[in-house]
Structure formats: C-alpha cells, structure tokens
DONUBA-909817 format. One record per residue (C-alpha): x, y, z; residue in three letters; residue number from 0; chain. Coordinates in nm, 4 decimals, always signed. Layout:
REM residues N
(rec (X,Y,Z),"ALA",NUM,"A")
...
This chain:
REM residues 87
(rec (-0.1666,-0.0011,-1.1926),"UNK",0,"A")
(rec (-0.0941,-0.1199,-0.8403),"UNK",1,"A")
(rec (+0.2777,-0.1979,-0.7942),"UNK",2,"A")
(rec (+0.4225,-0.3591,-0.4795),"UNK",3,"A")
(rec (+0.7863,-0.2572,-0.4463),"UNK",4,"A")
(rec (+1.0281,-0.1917,-0.1616),"UNK",5,"A")
(rec (+0.7709,-0.2733,+0.1047),"UNK",6,"A")
(rec (+0.5061,-0.0369,-0.0318),"UNK",7,"A")
(rec (+0.2108,-0.0621,-0.2645),"UNK",8,"A")
(rec (+0.1464,+0.2345,-0.4888),"UNK",9,"A")
(rec (-0.0341,+0.3095,-0.8094),"UNK",10,"A")
(rec (+0.2001,+0.3645,-1.1035),"UNK",11,"A")
(rec (+0.1570,+0.4282,-1.4745),"UNK",12,"A")
(rec (+0.3506,+0.1438,-1.6304),"UNK",13,"A")
(rec (+0.5422,+0.1737,-1.9564),"UNK",14,"A")
(rec (+0.3408,-0.0383,-2.1938),"UNK",15,"A")
(rec (+0.1691,-0.3705,-2.2208),"UNK",16,"A")
(rec (+0.4757,-0.5830,-2.1442),"UNK",17,"A")
(rec (+0.5318,-0.4077,-1.8109),"UNK",18,"A")
(rec (+0.1626,-0.4228,-1.7216),"UNK",19,"A")
(rec (+0.1486,-0.7923,-1.8124),"UNK",20,"A")
(rec (+0.4496,-0.8737,-1.5938),"UNK",21,"A")
(rec (+0.2961,-0.6805,-1.3062),"UNK",22,"A")
(rec (-0.0401,-0.8530,-1.3542),"UNK",23,"A")
(rec (+0.1225,-1.1971,-1.3408),"UNK",24,"A")
(rec (+0.3112,-1.0869,-1.0293),"UNK",25,"A")
(rec (-0.0074,-0.9647,-0.8575),"UNK",26,"A")
(rec (-0.1758,-1.2967,-0.9367),"UNK",27,"A")
(rec (+0.1226,-1.4790,-0.7839),"UNK",28,"A")
(rec (+0.1056,-1.2593,-0.4720),"UNK",29,"A")
(rec (-0.2630,-1.3384,-0.4324),"UNK",30,"A")
(rec (-0.1961,-1.7118,-0.4732),"UNK",31,"A")
(rec (+0.0926,-1.6896,-0.2252),"UNK",32,"A")
(rec (-0.1182,-1.5119,+0.0385),"UNK",33,"A")
(rec (-0.3924,-1.7732,-0.0026),"UNK",34,"A")
(rec (-0.1619,-2.0763,+0.0003),"UNK",35,"A")
(rec (+0.1522,-1.9740,+0.1935),"UNK",36,"A")
(rec (+0.3569,-2.1276,-0.0904),"UNK",37,"A")
(rec (+0.6562,-1.8952,-0.1288),"UNK",38,"A")
(rec (+0.7666,-2.0856,-0.4416),"UNK",39,"A")
(rec (+0.4911,-1.8984,-0.6262),"UNK",40,"A")
(rec (+0.7027,-1.5829,-0.5929),"UNK",41,"A")
(rec (+1.0306,-1.7355,-0.7120),"UNK",42,"A")
(rec (+0.9777,-1.6418,-1.0770),"UNK",43,"A")
(rec (+0.9666,-1.2737,-0.9817),"UNK",44,"A")
(rec (+1.2838,-1.2535,-0.7694),"UNK",45,"A")
(rec (+1.5121,-0.9869,-0.9163),"UNK",46,"A")
(rec (+1.2464,-0.8620,-1.1597),"UNK",47,"A")
(rec (+1.1165,-0.5089,-1.1778),"UNK",48,"A")
(rec (+0.8624,-0.3059,-1.3699),"UNK",49,"A")
(rec (+0.9291,+0.0285,-1.5363),"UNK",50,"A")
(rec (+0.6946,+0.3240,-1.5121),"UNK",51,"A")
(rec (+0.6321,+0.5833,-1.7823),"UNK",52,"A")
(rec (+0.8969,+0.8117,-1.6299),"UNK",53,"A")
(rec (+1.1567,+0.5378,-1.6787),"UNK",54,"A")
(rec (+1.1909,+0.4463,-1.3099),"UNK",55,"A")
(rec (+1.2379,+0.0795,-1.2238),"UNK",56,"A")
(rec (+1.0348,-0.0673,-0.9366),"UNK",57,"A")
(rec (+1.1712,-0.4004,-0.8059),"UNK",58,"A")
(rec (+0.8875,-0.6426,-0.7388),"UNK",59,"A")
(rec (+0.8537,-0.7257,-0.3677),"UNK",60,"A")
(rec (+0.9112,-1.0973,-0.3133),"UNK",61,"A")
(rec (+0.9889,-1.1089,+0.0581),"UNK",62,"A")
(rec (+0.7150,-1.3263,+0.2121),"UNK",63,"A")
(rec (+0.7220,-1.1448,+0.5469),"UNK",64,"A")
(rec (+0.6803,-0.8060,+0.3812),"UNK",65,"A")
(rec (+0.3885,-0.9329,+0.1729),"UNK",66,"A")
(rec (+0.2255,-1.0869,+0.4819),"UNK",67,"A")
(rec (+0.2688,-0.7556,+0.6630),"UNK",68,"A")
(rec (+0.1093,-0.5612,+0.3780),"UNK",69,"A")
(rec (-0.1766,-0.8112,+0.3561),"UNK",70,"A")
(rec (-0.2385,-0.7896,+0.7314),"UNK",71,"A")
(rec (-0.2272,-0.4112,+0.7355),"UNK",72,"A")
(rec (-0.5995,-0.3985,+0.6655),"UNK",73,"A")
(rec (-0.5591,-0.1571,+0.3777),"UNK",74,"A")
(rec (-0.7370,-0.1729,+0.0458),"UNK",75,"A")
(rec (-0.4156,-0.2872,-0.1216),"UNK",76,"A")
(rec (-0.4939,-0.6546,-0.1253),"UNK",77,"A")
(rec (-0.8601,-0.5958,-0.1959),"UNK",78,"A")
(rec (-0.7392,-0.4229,-0.5135),"UNK",79,"A")
(rec (-0.5205,-0.7236,-0.5978),"UNK",80,"A")
(rec (-0.8085,-0.9630,-0.5549),"UNK",81,"A")
(rec (-1.0302,-0.7454,-0.7728),"UNK",82,"A")
(rec (-0.7636,-0.7093,-1.0446),"UNK",83,"A")
(rec (-0.6950,-1.0780,-1.0874),"UNK",84,"A")
(rec (-1.0499,-1.2076,-1.0535),"UNK",85,"A")
(rec (-1.2346,-0.9643,-1.2829),"UNK",86,"A")
C-alpha cells in the first residue's frame, strides 16, 4: 500500500487491516487536503504512524508544504492516491 512518510511516498506491506484502514483514511484526507487547501483535514493524523509487516513504524506525513511538494512533483504518487480512494 502507498505510504507517505518523512517526505517520501513508498509502497509498503502494512501489518493487517487496522494499519491499512488507518492509511486509507489518511490517503483520503491527503486527497481532500490537496483539493481544498484545508490543512485541518490532516489534523487527525498528526503524530500517527502505520506499521509495516517487518514491524517498522512510518509516521504519516502531515506537513502541508511537503504534501504540496509531493503533489507538484508530477509523479504517479498522487495519481495512485486518487485511484485508491475513488475506486
């Protein structure tokens, strides 16, 4: 699953449904934030992280400037987000 953490977006195998659900809600909030510029949409994810199957924690990126930068980078990252939350 796509995880945005520490200024990067990478695919990770998350440790179970709870972790995947949290990450899915986060990705939906990131999409809504990018579309609306409402940083309050990210507030529920500040200080939260998701755990991968190797037990590593990945803090969810909530810095608006970092997310804008990633969105503007022209990569497929945000196309993947849009596809994940609209399918």
